[in-house]
RODO-2510 file (C-alpha; in nm, 4 decimals, decimal comma):
residues 101
     n   res          X          Y          Z
     1     x    24,5347    16,3478     6,2344
     2     x    24,2620    16,5581     6,3926
     3     x    24,2156    16,8656     6,1669
     4     x    23,9209    17,0135     6,3572
     5     x    24,1490    17,1021     6,6503
     6     x    24,3605    17,3243     6,4229
     7     x    24,1597    17,6443     6,3820
     8     x    24,1192    17,7930     6,0364
     9     x    24,2667    18,1440     6,0183
    10     x    24,0175    18,4141     5,9213
    11     x    24,2555    18,5703     5,6687
    12     x    24,3455    18,2831     5,4354
    13     x    24,4293    18,3905     5,0794
    14     x    24,1700    18,3317     4,8091
    15     x    24,3859    18,0784     4,6207
    16     x    24,6212    17,8729     4,8320
    17     x    24,7956    17,5442     4,8976
    18     x    24,8290    17,4280     5,2562
    19     x    24,9592    17,1574     5,4806
    20     x    24,8815    17,0767     5,8436
    21     x    25,1623    16,9661     6,0768
    22     x    25,0864    16,7098     6,3469
    23     x    25,3086    16,8693     6,6125
    24     x    25,5049    17,1814     6,7000
    25     x    25,4323    17,5521     6,7143
    26     x    25,3886    17,5855     6,3367
    27     x    25,0771    17,3848     6,2551
    28     x    24,9442    17,5272     5,9279
    29     x    25,1686    17,6111     5,6306
    30     x    25,0038    17,8102     5,3527
    31     x    25,1302    17,9234     5,0121
    32     x    24,9398    18,2208     4,8708
    33     x    24,9377    18,1112     4,5079
    34     x    24,8250    18,4533     4,3840
    35     x    25,1352    18,6139     4,5356
    36     x    25,3804    18,3401     4,4354
    37     x    25,6205    18,4390     4,1566
    38     x    25,7930    18,1014     4,1212
    39     x    26,1279    18,2158     4,2594
    40     x    26,1775    17,8640     4,4058
    41     x    26,3673    17,9880     4,7115
    42     x    26,1321    17,7849     4,9324
    43     x    26,2099    17,4704     4,7337
    44     x    26,5844    17,5279     4,7671
    45     x    26,5553    17,5679     5,1454
    46     x    26,2928    17,2985     5,2153
    47     x    26,2440    17,0738     4,9144
    48     x    26,0540    16,8128     5,1158
    49     x    25,7935    17,0742     5,2148
    50     x    25,7642    17,2884     4,8992
    51     x    25,7616    17,2076     4,5298
    52     x    25,6690    17,4017     4,2161
    53     x    25,3977    17,2818     3,9787
    54     x    25,3657    17,3125     3,6007
    55     x    25,2290    17,6676     3,6445
    56     x    25,5576    17,7600     3,8180
    57     x    25,3738    17,8161     4,1472
    58     x    25,4800    17,6747     4,4817
    59     x    25,2651    17,4296     4,6737
    60     x    25,2918    17,2460     5,0058
    61     x    25,3717    16,8748     4,9799
    62     x    25,2464    16,5919     5,1981
    63     x    25,5901    16,5580     5,3622
    64     x    25,5735    16,8536     5,6009
    65     x    25,6219    16,6484     5,9173
    66     x    25,9641    16,5278     5,7955
    67     x    26,1161    16,8779     5,8159
    68     x    26,2014    17,0757     6,1299
    69     x    26,0289    17,4059     6,2083
    70     x    26,3458    17,6130     6,1758
    71     x    26,3874    17,4983     5,8156
    72     x    26,0212    17,5674     5,7397
    73     x    26,0524    17,9191     5,8843
    74     x    26,3723    17,9808     5,6845
    75     x    26,1922    17,8700     5,3687
    76     x    25,9065    18,1116     5,4426
    77     x    26,1528    18,3930     5,5120
    78     x    26,3355    18,3200     5,1861
    79     x    26,0278    18,3981     4,9757
    80     x    26,0884    18,7384     4,8111
    81     x    25,7157    18,8223     4,8048
    82     x    25,6211    18,6701     5,1436
    83     x    25,3794    18,4265     4,9824
    84     x    25,4323    18,1651     5,2561
    85     x    25,2217    18,2072     5,5683
    86     x    25,2767    18,0148     5,8912
    87     x    25,0076    17,9710     6,1569
    88     x    24,9880    17,8139     6,5012
    89     x    24,7198    17,5748     6,6268
    90     x    24,4859    17,8596     6,7277
    91     x    24,4981    18,0176     6,3805
    92     x    24,7346    18,2992     6,4840
    93     x    24,9664    18,4036     6,2024
    94     x    25,3290    18,3478     6,3040
    95     x    25,4936    18,4580     5,9784
    96     x    25,4978    18,7087     5,8354
    97     x    25,3990    18,8859     6,1523
    98     x    25,0591    19,0381     6,1034
    99     x    25,0929    19,4150     6,1447
   100     x    24,7156    19,4533     6,1988
   101     x    24,7209    19,2735     6,5352
***
């Protein structure tokens, strides 16, 4: 996988977990671990992509390419505190939509 072609977003959270998808519109999946409250909604929707650690905080697994983008987006939308951020290849935030743009 060629990570340097996936641009790093300028607004990444200070403490995060991320995964890079090889294909598709969604290329970077980020969990803002400071926002995460351990609700586990993301795990229920996409358990191959998200898990919760011993601190009860979500993280992105290594299995992100086994799950379709619609499921990943639904998992992000299910987070009650919007702690899951989705980006495209150019680093543009796809979810939640950035109101500052």
